[in-house]
C-alpha positions as CSV (number, residue, x, y, z in Angstrom):
1,M,-11.3,-43.4,-147.1
2,R,-9.4,-44.3,-144.2
3,M,-7.4,-42.5,-143.4
4,V,2.0,-43.4,-135.7
5,S,2.4,-45.1,-132.8
6,L,5.9,-45.0,-131.3
7,L,7.3,-48.5,-131.5
8,A,10.6,-49.9,-130.4
9,L,12.8,-51.7,-132.8
10,V,11.3,-54.9,-134.0
11,P,13.5,-57.6,-135.6
12,L,12.8,-58.5,-139.2
13,V,11.6,-62.0,-138.3
14,S,9.1,-60.6,-135.8
15,G,7.3,-58.5,-138.4
16,T,6.6,-61.4,-140.7
17,T,6.1,-64.0,-138.1
18,L,3.6,-61.9,-136.2
19,L,1.6,-61.3,-139.4
20,S,1.7,-65.0,-140.2
21,A,0.3,-65.8,-136.8
22,Q,-2.5,-63.2,-137.2
23,S,-3.4,-64.4,-140.7
24,A,-3.6,-68.0,-139.5
25,S,-6.8,-67.2,-137.7
26,Q,-7.9,-64.2,-139.6
27,E,-7.6,-64.1,-143.4
28,F,-9.6,-63.0,-146.3
29,E,-12.0,-65.5,-147.8
30,V,-11.2,-64.2,-151.3
31,A,-8.5,-61.7,-152.3
32,S,-7.0,-60.5,-155.6
33,V,-4.0,-58.3,-156.4
34,K,-3.8,-57.2,-160.0
35,L,-1.9,-54.6,-162.0
36,A,-3.8,-51.4,-162.6
37,T,-4.4,-50.3,-166.2
38,A,-1.9,-47.9,-167.8
39,G,-2.7,-44.2,-167.3
40,A,-4.7,-44.9,-164.1
41,G,-5.3,-42.0,-161.7
42,G,-4.3,-41.5,-158.1
43,V,-4.8,-44.1,-155.3
44,E,-8.3,-44.5,-153.9
45,G,-10.1,-46.8,-151.5
46,G,-9.8,-48.4,-148.2
47,C,-11.4,-51.0,-145.9
48,H,-15.0,-51.1,-144.6
49,G,-15.5,-52.8,-141.2
50,I,-18.5,-52.8,-138.9
51,D,-17.1,-49.9,-137.0
52,S,-15.9,-47.8,-139.9
53,T,-17.2,-44.3,-140.4
54,F,-17.5,-42.4,-143.6
55,G,-18.3,-38.7,-144.2
56,P,-20.0,-37.2,-147.3
57,S,-18.1,-38.2,-150.5
58,E,-18.7,-38.4,-154.2
59,K,-17.6,-42.0,-154.1
60,A,-19.3,-44.7,-152.1
61,P,-17.3,-46.7,-149.6
62,P,-16.4,-50.4,-150.3
63,P,-19.1,-53.0,-149.4
64,L,-19.1,-54.0,-145.8
65,G,-16.4,-56.5,-145.0
66,R,-14.2,-55.7,-147.9
67,C,-11.0,-53.8,-148.7
68,V,-11.1,-52.2,-152.2
69,I,-8.0,-50.1,-153.2
70,T,-7.2,-49.0,-156.7
71,N,-4.2,-47.5,-158.5
72,A,-1.9,-48.0,-155.5
73,R,1.9,-48.5,-155.5
74,L,3.0,-51.0,-152.9
75,G,4.0,-48.0,-150.8
76,H,0.5,-46.7,-150.8
77,L,-0.8,-50.2,-149.8
78,I,1.7,-50.3,-146.9
79,N,0.6,-46.8,-145.8
80,I,-3.0,-47.9,-145.6
81,A,-2.5,-51.4,-144.1
82,F,-0.2,-50.3,-141.4
83,E,-2.1,-47.0,-140.6
84,L,1.0,-44.9,-141.0
85,N,-0.8,-41.9,-142.3
86,S,2.3,-40.7,-144.1
87,M,4.4,-42.1,-146.9
88,Q,7.4,-40.3,-145.2
89,L,7.3,-43.1,-142.5
90,I,8.3,-45.8,-145.1
91,K,11.9,-46.6,-146.0
92,S,12.3,-49.0,-148.9
93,G,15.2,-50.5,-150.8
94,P,13.7,-51.3,-154.2
95,D,12.7,-48.0,-155.9
96,W,9.5,-49.4,-157.4
97,I,7.9,-49.7,-154.0
98,A,7.4,-46.0,-153.5
99,R,8.1,-44.4,-156.9
100,G,7.7,-47.1,-159.6
101,V,5.2,-47.1,-162.4
102,E,3.6,-50.3,-161.2
103,R,0.3,-49.7,-159.5
104,Y,-2.1,-52.3,-158.2
105,N,-5.8,-52.9,-157.7
106,V,-6.6,-54.9,-154.5
107,E,-10.0,-56.4,-153.7
108,A,-10.5,-58.7,-150.8
109,K,-13.5,-60.0,-148.9
110,T,-13.8,-61.4,-145.4
111,E,-15.9,-64.5,-144.7
112,D,-18.3,-62.8,-142.3
113,P,-18.7,-59.1,-143.0
114,T,-21.2,-58.7,-140.1
115,K,-18.5,-59.4,-137.5
116,T,-15.3,-58.0,-138.9
117,T,-13.9,-54.7,-137.6
118,E,-11.8,-52.2,-139.6
119,K,-8.7,-53.1,-137.6
120,Q,-9.2,-56.8,-138.3
121,L,-9.5,-56.0,-142.0
122,L,-6.3,-54.0,-141.9
123,Q,-4.5,-56.9,-140.2
124,M,-5.7,-59.2,-143.0
125,L,-4.5,-56.6,-145.5
126,R,-1.0,-56.6,-143.9
127,A,-0.8,-60.4,-144.1
128,L,-2.0,-60.2,-147.7
129,L,0.9,-57.8,-148.6
130,V,3.4,-60.1,-146.9
131,E,2.1,-63.1,-148.8
132,R,1.6,-61.7,-152.3
133,F,4.6,-59.4,-152.4
134,Q,6.9,-61.7,-150.4
135,M,7.6,-58.6,-148.2
136,K,10.1,-58.6,-145.5
137,F,10.2,-55.6,-143.1
138,H,11.2,-54.3,-139.7
139,R,10.5,-51.3,-137.5
140,E,13.2,-48.7,-136.8
141,T,13.0,-45.8,-134.4
142,V,14.7,-42.6,-135.5
143,E,14.7,-39.0,-134.3
144,G,12.6,-36.6,-136.3
145,P,10.9,-33.2,-136.0
146,G,7.8,-33.1,-133.8
147,F,6.1,-31.4,-130.9
148,A,5.8,-31.8,-127.1
149,M,2.2,-31.0,-125.9
150,V,2.4,-29.1,-122.6
151,V,-0.1,-27.1,-120.5
152,G,-0.3,-23.4,-121.2
153,K,0.4,-20.7,-118.6
154,N,-3.3,-20.2,-117.8
155,G,-4.0,-24.0,-117.5
156,P,-6.2,-26.4,-119.5
157,K,-9.6,-25.3,-120.9
158,F,-11.3,-28.6,-120.3
159,K,-12.6,-30.6,-117.4
160,E,-12.3,-34.2,-116.2
161,S,-14.9,-36.5,-117.7
162,A,-17.8,-38.1,-115.9
163,A,-18.7,-40.2,-118.9
164,E,-18.7,-44.0,-118.4
165,E,-16.9,-44.8,-121.7
166,E,-14.5,-43.3,-124.2
167,K,-16.0,-41.8,-127.3
168,I,-14.9,-39.5,-130.1
169,V,-17.0,-38.0,-132.9
170,F,-15.5,-36.1,-135.9
171,G,-17.1,-33.5,-138.1
172,G,-20.4,-32.8,-136.1
173,E,-23.2,-34.6,-137.9
174,F,-20.8,-36.5,-140.1
175,P,-18.8,-38.9,-137.7
176,S,-16.0,-39.6,-140.1
177,K,-12.2,-39.5,-139.8
178,P,-10.7,-36.2,-141.0
179,V,-9.3,-35.8,-144.5
180,P,-5.9,-34.1,-144.5
181,G,-6.1,-30.5,-145.7
182,R,-9.8,-30.1,-144.9
183,P,-11.5,-28.5,-141.9
184,V,-11.5,-30.7,-138.8
185,S,-13.9,-30.8,-135.9
186,L,-13.8,-33.3,-133.0
187,T,-15.6,-33.9,-129.8
188,A,-14.0,-36.4,-127.3
189,R,-15.3,-37.9,-124.1
190,K,-13.2,-39.6,-121.4
191,Y,-10.0,-39.0,-123.4
192,T,-6.5,-39.0,-121.8
193,M,-3.8,-36.6,-122.9
194,A,-1.8,-39.6,-124.3
195,M,-4.7,-40.6,-126.4
196,L,-5.2,-37.0,-127.6
197,A,-1.5,-36.7,-128.5
198,N,-1.6,-39.9,-130.5
199,L,-4.8,-39.0,-132.3
200,L,-3.4,-35.5,-133.3
201,S,-0.2,-37.1,-134.5
202,Q,-2.3,-39.1,-136.9
203,I,-4.7,-36.5,-138.2
204,A,-3.2,-33.1,-137.9
205,G,-0.4,-33.4,-140.4
206,H,2.2,-31.8,-138.2
207,G,4.2,-34.9,-137.3
208,T,4.5,-36.8,-134.0
209,I,3.1,-35.1,-130.9
210,L,4.2,-36.4,-127.5
211,D,2.1,-35.8,-124.3
212,K,4.2,-33.8,-121.9
213,T,1.3,-32.2,-120.0
214,G,1.6,-34.2,-116.8
215,L,-2.2,-34.5,-116.7
216,T,-3.2,-38.0,-115.7
217,G,-7.0,-37.9,-115.9
218,A,-9.5,-38.6,-118.6
219,Y,-11.2,-35.5,-120.0
220,D,-14.1,-34.1,-122.2
221,L,-12.9,-31.7,-124.9
222,K,-13.7,-30.1,-128.2
223,L,-11.2,-29.0,-130.9
224,S,-11.6,-27.6,-134.4
225,W,-9.3,-26.1,-137.0
226,D,-9.1,-25.0,-140.6
227,E,-5.7,-24.5,-142.2
228,E,-7.1,-22.5,-145.0
229,N,-9.7,-20.2,-143.4
230,G,-8.5,-20.4,-139.7
231,P,-7.9,-21.0,-137.0
232,A,-4.8,-23.1,-137.9
233,F,-4.1,-26.2,-135.9
234,T,-1.2,-24.6,-134.0
235,T,-3.5,-21.7,-133.1
236,A,-6.6,-23.8,-132.2
237,V,-4.8,-26.0,-129.7
238,P,-3.8,-23.2,-127.3
239,E,-7.0,-21.1,-127.9
240,Q,-9.4,-24.0,-127.4
241,L,-7.6,-26.4,-125.1
242,G,-5.2,-24.2,-123.2
243,L,-2.3,-26.4,-124.3
244,R,0.9,-25.4,-126.1
245,L,2.9,-27.2,-128.8
246,E,6.7,-26.9,-128.4
247,A,8.8,-28.0,-131.4
248,Q,11.4,-30.6,-130.5
249,K,13.0,-33.8,-131.8
250,V,10.9,-36.8,-131.1
251,P,11.2,-40.6,-131.6
252,V,9.5,-41.6,-134.9
253,S,8.8,-45.2,-135.9
254,M,9.7,-46.0,-139.5
255,L,8.6,-49.1,-141.4
256,V,11.6,-50.4,-143.3
257,V,11.0,-52.6,-146.3
258,D,14.0,-54.9,-146.6
259,S,12.8,-56.7,-149.7
260,A,9.7,-57.3,-151.8
261,Q,8.8,-59.1,-155.0
262,K,6.3,-57.9,-157.7
263,P,3.4,-60.4,-157.6
264,G,2.1,-62.3,-160.5
265,E,-1.5,-62.1,-161.8
266,N,-4.1,-63.9,-159.7
C-alpha cells in the first residue's frame, strides 16, 4: 500500500538510540508481531495515517491510525518501515531476515488515530522492529549504478511556480502513490529539482537519481510514463520535461542489519 535518501554513515549505536528516543514520545498503544500461518501468500499491507493516500484496489487499506502487514519476512518489514522502496538496499547477516521461511503478521494501533501521520506511524514501526526483533543496524554508503539528471540541449519544458505551497498529486483522479510496474502520472507544484530527483529515485524503479541540473528554483511540472505501453520512464523524462538522465555511479545508502533475534509470540 505504501509504497532512498542519500545518508552518510551512521554508527550502529546512533540507529538504535535514535529510534529509542523517538519511541519514547511516540509509540503504538497496542502492537502484536506473530508468526504467519504456513503456506501464506506474499507480503501485503502498510500503514494508514491521516495524510495517507490510496488508489483503487481490491483490498481495503488498514483502519486509520494502524499498521497492518501480513506474511512479511523481517526484510519486508524493514523495507516498509524505513521507506527503502527496494529490498536491494538491505544488507543482512542472518539469512532468515531476507530469505528465511519465517514470515510475520504485524498489527499495531496508535493511541489517537485522528492526529497521527503516516511518517509518525512508520517511525513507530521502526521502533517496534528494534524492540521485538532486538535489531541492531547501521547505515553504510556505497557506490552503485544510478543516474544524473541534467538539462537537455533545448532547455527545460516547465516554468517556475507561482504557487504558494508545495503539492503533488499522483494518478489524476486517484491521488495515490504509484505501484511499481504500473502506469504513473504525477502533477507537481512548487517542486525543486532536488525534490523531483528524490521522488523519482523512490518511484521510478531505475535506482538513485541525482539532481545535476543546476536549476535552483521551484517549478510546476507534469510527468507520466508506462513501461508496458509507452512512453517508458527514460523516454518520458526528456520528452515531457526537457531533462536527460545520464547513467553514472552514485552514492547509495544501504541499511545494514548487524544482528536480530526471532521474536516470541505476543
